[in-house]
Every structure is written in structure tokens, then in C-alpha cells.
TORMAR-211424 format. One line per field, with one value per residue (C-alpha): y, x, z; residue in three letters. Coordinates in steps of 0.1 Angstrom, whole numbers. Layout:
REM residues N
c2 <- Y,...
c1 <- X,...
c3 <- Z,...
aa <- ALA,...
REM end
This chain:
REM residues 315
c2 <- 402,427,428,393,408,426,409,386,371,395,373,337,322,288,269,300,312,340,348,372,362,387,376,395,391,415,432,409,378,375,377,359,360,356,372,358,378,364,353,319,305,269,246,258,289,300,330,340,362,358,366,337,343,320,331,311,312,299,279,291,301,321,323,352,345,375,376,384,417,428,423,448,444,468,451,477,482,459,473,452,457,432,449,473,457,471,455,472,475,504,483,468,478,454,455,423,405,375,351,320,334,360,399,419,453,475,489,482,505,489,509,501,476,455,440,411,421,415,423,420,386,376,386,365,337,314,330,317,295,324,329,295,297,284,269,250,270,302,315,355,370,404,419,399,420,452,472,471,496,500,473,447,436,398,387,414,408,435,424,453,452,482,478,442,425,412,393,392,367,353,322,321,296,263,244,242,215,180,175,205,222,259,276,314,330,365,368,352,364,382,392,410,384,367,331,314,279,258,226,210,182,206,192,204,189,158,147,159,170,181,218,239,274,294,328,340,378,400,430,441,419,384,378,340,322,286,272,241,268,280,247,245,213,200,175,155,162,149,155,139,150,129,151,180,184,188,195,199,211,239,241,268,282,303,289,263,267,241,242,223,234,224,229,239,245,253,254,247,266,261,254,255,226,237,270,254,261,226,213,217,223,229,259,269,303,292,268,273,271,272,279,278,295,289,300,281,275,264,293,302,336,332,312,316,305,318,314,323,309,300,260,241,207,183,153
c1 <- 29,55,87,102,137,135,147,116,135,130,105,122,132,148,154,155,182,180,208,219,237,261,281,305,324,352,351,380,360,398,381,348,335,307,297,268,258,231,217,212,192,197,174,179,180,211,219,250,254,278,296,307,329,339,368,363,400,413,382,393,363,359,333,333,313,296,275,237,244,263,235,209,188,154,121,111,138,169,195,217,247,270,294,312,299,270,250,220,208,230,259,282,311,333,359,362,393,394,421,419,396,411,405,385,380,365,336,313,289,258,242,221,204,178,155,134,98,72,35,13,-2,34,58,87,101,81,50,19,43,52,20,24,38,66,83,110,133,121,139,139,156,167,188,189,218,236,269,295,323,353,375,378,409,410,438,461,446,432,400,394,354,352,325,320,287,269,237,217,195,179,169,152,137,146,169,180,161,177,182,181,199,207,220,224,240,245,278,265,289,266,239,231,207,203,193,180,169,166,149,143,123,99,83,48,15,36,48,74,69,98,94,112,113,135,135,155,153,175,157,143,120,126,113,101,93,92,78,58,30,26,20,50,70,109,114,147,160,197,218,251,266,299,307,290,265,228,205,170,141,116,81,60,28,49,83,108,141,170,200,232,251,285,307,342,362,342,344,327,299,279,245,215,201,169,185,220,250,262,258,286,276,298,293,312,310,330,301,294,260,245,209,189,153,126,90,58,67,101,119,150,147,182,210,243,270,276,307,312,280,273,260,253,243,231,215
c3 <- 282,289,265,272,270,301,331,345,376,405,424,415,448,435,404,377,355,330,307,277,247,230,198,184,152,140,106,89,111,130,162,173,209,226,261,283,312,336,371,382,416,425,438,474,466,466,440,420,390,361,330,305,278,248,224,193,180,208,219,257,278,307,338,359,393,412,441,434,454,424,399,389,359,349,346,321,294,283,307,333,351,371,394,372,337,318,292,272,238,227,236,268,289,306,333,351,368,388,400,380,356,335,327,303,299,271,256,225,211,187,158,128,150,134,165,163,150,179,184,215,199,190,217,204,183,203,193,214,235,251,268,286,324,338,305,310,287,271,241,229,197,208,180,143,135,144,137,163,169,198,214,240,259,267,290,272,236,220,200,175,166,146,119,131,132,165,173,207,224,255,275,308,325,349,322,288,270,276,236,213,183,180,148,142,111,99,80,43,21,-6,19,50,59,91,101,132,137,170,173,209,230,247,280,287,301,314,279,253,219,190,188,162,148,122,113,77,68,48,59,28,7,20,55,64,97,102,135,149,158,124,104,91,89,91,67,58,95,103,130,143,172,164,134,144,116,109,80,71,48,62,46,50,34,13,9,15,30,29,56,60,90,102,135,136,169,198,239,268,282,319,310,337,352,376,381,388,362,365,329,303,266,236,216,183,167,139,123,81,75,39,30,-1,0,-27,-29,-33,-71,-64,-79,-60,-39,-19,-18,4,29,63,85,119,126,163,168,197,195,227,225
aa <- UNK,UNK,UNK,UNK,UNK,UNK,UNK,UNK,UNK,UNK,UNK,UNK,UNK,UNK,UNK,UNK,UNK,UNK,UNK,UNK,UNK,UNK,UNK,UNK,UNK,UNK,UNK,UNK,UNK,UNK,UNK,UNK,UNK,UNK,UNK,UNK,UNK,UNK,UNK,UNK,UNK,UNK,UNK,UNK,UNK,UNK,UNK,UNK,UNK,UNK,UNK,UNK,UNK,UNK,UNK,UNK,UNK,UNK,UNK,UNK,UNK,UNK,UNK,UNK,UNK,UNK,UNK,UNK,UNK,UNK,UNK,UNK,UNK,UNK,UNK,UNK,UNK,UNK,UNK,UNK,UNK,UNK,UNK,UNK,UNK,UNK,UNK,UNK,UNK,UNK,UNK,UNK,UNK,UNK,UNK,UNK,UNK,UNK,UNK,UNK,UNK,UNK,UNK,UNK,UNK,UNK,UNK,UNK,UNK,UNK,UNK,UNK,UNK,UNK,UNK,UNK,UNK,UNK,UNK,UNK,UNK,UNK,UNK,UNK,UNK,UNK,UNK,UNK,UNK,UNK,UNK,UNK,UNK,UNK,UNK,UNK,UNK,UNK,UNK,UNK,UNK,UNK,UNK,UNK,UNK,UNK,UNK,UNK,UNK,UNK,UNK,UNK,UNK,UNK,UNK,UNK,UNK,UNK,UNK,UNK,UNK,UNK,UNK,UNK,UNK,UNK,UNK,UNK,UNK,UNK,UNK,UNK,UNK,UNK,UNK,UNK,UNK,UNK,UNK,UNK,UNK,UNK,UNK,UNK,UNK,UNK,UNK,UNK,UNK,UNK,UNK,UNK,UNK,UNK,UNK,UNK,UNK,UNK,UNK,UNK,UNK,UNK,UNK,UNK,UNK,UNK,UNK,UNK,UNK,UNK,UNK,UNK,UNK,UNK,UNK,UNK,UNK,UNK,UNK,UNK,UNK,UNK,UNK,UNK,UNK,UNK,UNK,UNK,UNK,UNK,UNK,UNK,UNK,UNK,UNK,UNK,UNK,UNK,UNK,UNK,UNK,UNK,UNK,UNK,UNK,UNK,UNK,UNK,UNK,UNK,UNK,UNK,UNK,UNK,UNK,UNK,UNK,UNK,UNK,UNK,UNK,UNK,UNK,UNK,UNK,UNK,UNK,UNK,UNK,UNK,UNK,UNK,UNK,UNK,UNK,UNK,UNK,UNK,UNK,UNK,UNK,UNK,UNK,UNK,UNK,UNK,UNK,UNK,UNK,UNK,UNK,UNK,UNK,UNK,UNK,UNK,UNK,UNK,UNK,UNK,UNK,UNK,UNK,UNK,UNK,UNK,UNK,UNK,UNK,UNK,UNK,UNK,UNK,UNK,UNK
REM end
């Protein structure tokens, strides 16, 4: 199976989307934005490319729409272009201005990159589910964290990201899950740790099952993965869309991770339904996440709080 980070949709004719998610947080945490370049082909075969942007401070979102002819993506490396905009593993350059949408320009360079570890039998965070064809939605973690340099200008406002922190992931398939929770945290006050969690109702073989995955790493001693496919369990699960909160306890063979998360602010983004970008979801990149990791004997390994976390709840 080739790297799922690379473009996979060149032969898709209808009902398909593919999008990459770049989260960017400034060093002083004054600026928090996410950029989502991608493509979509709806049920009747109409294609277009897009770049979505969310400004966490204002809650404003942007949807820059492009002709599909402006979209170029490599099937053998992480590299895509949409008009004059370029996205890759080493950084991004944006140059877009559309009436009624806004303007954005600038370049960000990535360094000190920590990629999600993969292998031929474990090509991504979805583990063996990665090999099931035609999944409704497949999720890929690209960069668990990286440092950022340089600036973006959005509607005339300068966003200085020198020595900031970023994250990259990807989704592809037909539709986002009907019901899901997603959390990504990488701004812990006492550690460079990264934490990603998602739980969704996954359609498969004519039915549904509540699948989940979580990954924690401090890029040193401690790296743990919890998932439905490795016989981990999710206990004490709680989620409330009205308060924007969720919590749970992840138990695996060697450790237990307890987490709580709460959304603050947020903006409306478009999400795919059978390839059409018609669904609206609310995303925050100002959420707060609290973690406690213990070993199998209950001894505490790590405790910390992250601000500027990404979070979505759709029920």
C-alpha cells in the first residue's frame, strides 16, 4: 500500500473528496489558523478544488473555490498545487484573492518535523482498517508536530509564525462520519507532547460500529497507541455537544490515558457528503485538553494541559 499521505483520487469519477489539514499556531499563541487544501467530486461528477481557512481569533472562515484544472497533486510524494498555492511536507505558499471571500498571501517553512511512524503492515493511524477498500472516510496523520517559520497575511492582517508549532493530517473518502469527535493537542505547558484522538460510528459490511483511535507521544521515552483494532478499550466515555465537552479513559495493554477536552470559540467549515462539500461543521482551534497517563501499575507517567487544541463534535 503506497503512502496514504500522497494523492489517491486521480481515478475517482464521482462521490469522492480528499483534503489535507495544516494547523498553525504562533509562538506567543496570539495567532491560530488552519488551512485545508483539497478536491471534491460530487455525485454527478462535477469536480472542483478548494482551500478552506479558519481564523481562530475571529472565528471567521474562508472558502476559496478553484477550477479542478488548477489542482495538481503528486501520487508519489506529498506535494500539491492549487493555482498559485503550493503545499508540501516542507511548507506552504499561498496567494489567493477572491471577491466576496478575502485575500491571503505568504509562505511558511516547516522544520524539526516529527512524522507519524508507519510500516508496511501499519500504514497509518487506522491500522488494519487502512487496507479495507472504499471506506466512507480514511484518516491519516502526516506530521505529529513541526516548527514553523515566516508569515502569512490574511485580509491585510500579518500572522507571524516564526518559531510557531504546526500539525498536518489528511482525510479522504466519500463523506465525513455522520457522528464523530476529533481532538488534536500539541501545546502542552510542560512538554512537547502530541495527542490525537477520534471516535466515530464507522459503516462497514452493512452495519456500523463505534471505532476509536488515540496516539500520544513525547518524542522521547513515551509513545502509546490506543485503538479499537489493538484491543484497547474506551471507558467512562462522555460527550455533550451543547457544552462542547468530552472525556474518557483509554485502557491499553501497558498504560491508561485519561483525558478531558472543552471547546472554546469556533468557526463553520464545509465538510463532504458523498463528495459534495455541503455539510457544515464547527471546529475550534482554541480548545483545552487535559491528559493523565499512567503505566499498568497505576504509576503516573505524565500529566499536562494543552491550550490551542483542535476539536470537533458532530453527533
